[in-house]
C-alpha positions in Angstrom: -40.7 -7.7 -29.7 -42.4 -6.5 -26.5 -40.3 -9.0 -24.5 -37.2 -7.6 -26.1 -38.1 -4.0 -25.0 -39.0 -5.2 -21.5 -35.7 -7.1 -21.1 -33.8 -4.1 -22.4 -35.7 -1.8 -20.0 -35.0 -4.0 -17.1 -31.3 -4.3 -18.0 -31.0 -0.5 -18.3 -32.8 -0.1 -14.9 -30.5 -2.5 -13.2 -27.3 -1.0 -14.6 -28.5 2.5 -13.6 -29.3 1.4 -10.0 -26.0 -0.5 -9.7 -23.9 2.4 -10.8 -25.8 4.8 -8.5 -25.2 2.5 -5.6 -21.5 2.2 -6.4 -20.8 5.9 -6.1 -20.0 7.2 -2.7 -22.7 9.6 -1.6 -20.7 12.4 0.1 -23.4 15.0 0.7 -22.9 18.7 1.1 -20.3 20.1 3.4 -23.0 21.0 5.9 -24.4 17.4 5.8 -20.9 15.9 6.2 -20.1 18.3 9.1 -23.4 17.3 10.8 -22.6 13.6 10.3 -19.1 14.0 11.7 -20.5 15.8 14.8 -23.2 13.1 15.3 -20.4 10.4 15.3 -19.0 12.0 18.4 -22.0 11.7 20.6 -20.2 9.3 22.8 -17.9 12.1 23.9 -20.7 13.8 25.8 -20.1 17.2 24.3 -21.4 20.4 25.8 -23.5 22.7 23.6 -20.6 25.1 23.3 -18.3 22.3 22.1 -20.9 21.1 19.6 -21.1 24.6 18.1 -17.4 25.0 17.8 -16.9 21.5 16.4 -19.6 22.0 13.9 -17.8 25.1 12.5 -14.5 23.1 12.4 -16.0 20.2 10.5 -17.8 22.6 8.1 -14.5 24.4 7.5 -12.8 21.0 6.8 -15.5 19.7 4.5 -15.5 22.9 2.5 -11.7 22.8 2.1 -11.9 19.1 1.0 -14.6 20.0 -1.5 -12.5 22.8 -3.0 -9.5 20.4 -3.3 -11.7 17.7 -4.8 -13.1 20.2 -7.3 -9.7 21.7 -8.2 -8.2 18.3 -8.9 -11.3 16.8 -10.7 -11.6 13.9 -8.3 -8.0 12.6 -8.9 -7.6 10.6 -5.7 -3.8 10.2 -6.0 -3.3 13.9 -6.4 -5.9 14.7 -3.6 -4.3 12.6 -0.9 -1.2 14.9 -0.3 -3.3 18.0 -0.4 -5.9 16.6 2.0 -3.5 15.5 4.7 -2.7 19.0 5.9 -6.4 19.7 6.1 -7.0 16.6 8.2 -4.0 17.4 10.5 -5.3 21.0 11.0 -8.8 19.7 11.7 -7.6 17.3 14.3 -5.5 20.1 16.0 -8.6 22.3 16.1 -10.7 19.5 17.5 -8.2 18.7 20.2 -8.2 22.4 21.3 -11.9 22.1 21.9 -12.0 18.8 23.7 -11.0 18.1 27.3 -8.4 15.4 28.2 -10.9 12.6 28.6 -12.7 13.5 25.4 -9.3 13.7 23.5 -8.5 10.1 24.5 -11.9 8.9 23.3 -11.6 10.9 20.1 -8.2 9.4 19.4 -9.8 5.9 19.9 -12.5 6.8 17.4 -9.9 7.9 14.9 -7.8 4.8 15.4 -10.9 2.6 14.8 -11.6 4.5 11.6 -8.0 4.0 10.5 -8.3 0.3 11.2 -11.4 0.0 9.2 -9.8 1.9 6.3 -6.8 -0.5 6.3 -9.0 -3.5 6.3 -11.1 -2.4 3.3 
């Protein structure tokens, strides 16, 4: 009987761990904005650019969260609503970056798109 309880407990533990790992850990809008900004370190941003970009990324993450909440996580319904937010975010980012940084940023975006297509 003890073995049965141990086996059941282990099974329950493994399924809990597996389901927790399977979920995408998005984080708060602030955490996502910080993560996005840190991914642009190669652009050699000035402090002023970092502050402006942080506010843009926070705005974007907050908008995405509100869309996700309003549509209850329905990915197919979210996609058309999120595209304008992404387009607007990229426009705002490009207003902050210089020409050299814009080229490097576009390369980063293209690499992300490529990874998404391959997944």
